[in-house]
N, C-alpha and C positions, 0 to 999 in steps of 0.2 A: 738690222735686217737679218731675217732668218730664212733658211730654206724650209719650205713646207711640203715640197714634193720634188722629185727629180726635175730640175730645170725651172722650178717656180719658187720665187722668193717673195716674202712679205715684208714691207716696210711699214712700221707703225708710226704715224705722224701725230704729234701733239696738237690738240685743238684748244687754243686759248679762249677764255671767256665764253665757253659753251657748257651745256650740261653733259656733253660727250667728253670723255677724257682724251680719246684718240680715234683715229680712223685708219683703215688699211689701204695701202696701195700695193699693187702686185707687179713684179718684174718677171718677165717670162723670157727664157733663152729662146732665140729665134734665129737659128742658122748662124749667120755671121754677126749677129747683134742681139739686141734685146727689144722687147715690146713692153711698154709700161701701161698698166691699167691704173689710172690715178683717180681715186674716188674722193680726192681732197677738196677742201674749200679753196676758193681763190684768195689765199692770204700769202703775203710775203714770207711769213714765218714757216708755213707748211712747205712752200716751194723750196726755201733754203734748206730745210730739214731733209727733204727728199733728195736734193742734189748732194748734200753732205753724206747721207747714207749710201747713195750710189758710189760716190767717190771713195768712201772707206772700203768698198769692195772692188776698187779699181774699175768701176764702170763709169766712163766719161759720158756726160750728158750735155748736149749743146742745144741751145734754142736761140731764136732771134730775140724773143722777149717773153717773159713769163705771162701766162694768160689765165 
């Protein structure tokens, strides 16, 4: 995950078995927390990769179920 602008981060997520190599999701600092713009495919691998990248920057992500 890299900072692309003040308060805006980009997470590149790998896309398996597609002609695209990766796609971008954006994490935006929003007051007391973060907003996520997830352009990802609905795949377990990309979901796990996004959560892992968030955790590596001490951003905890909670959901009832991946969708």
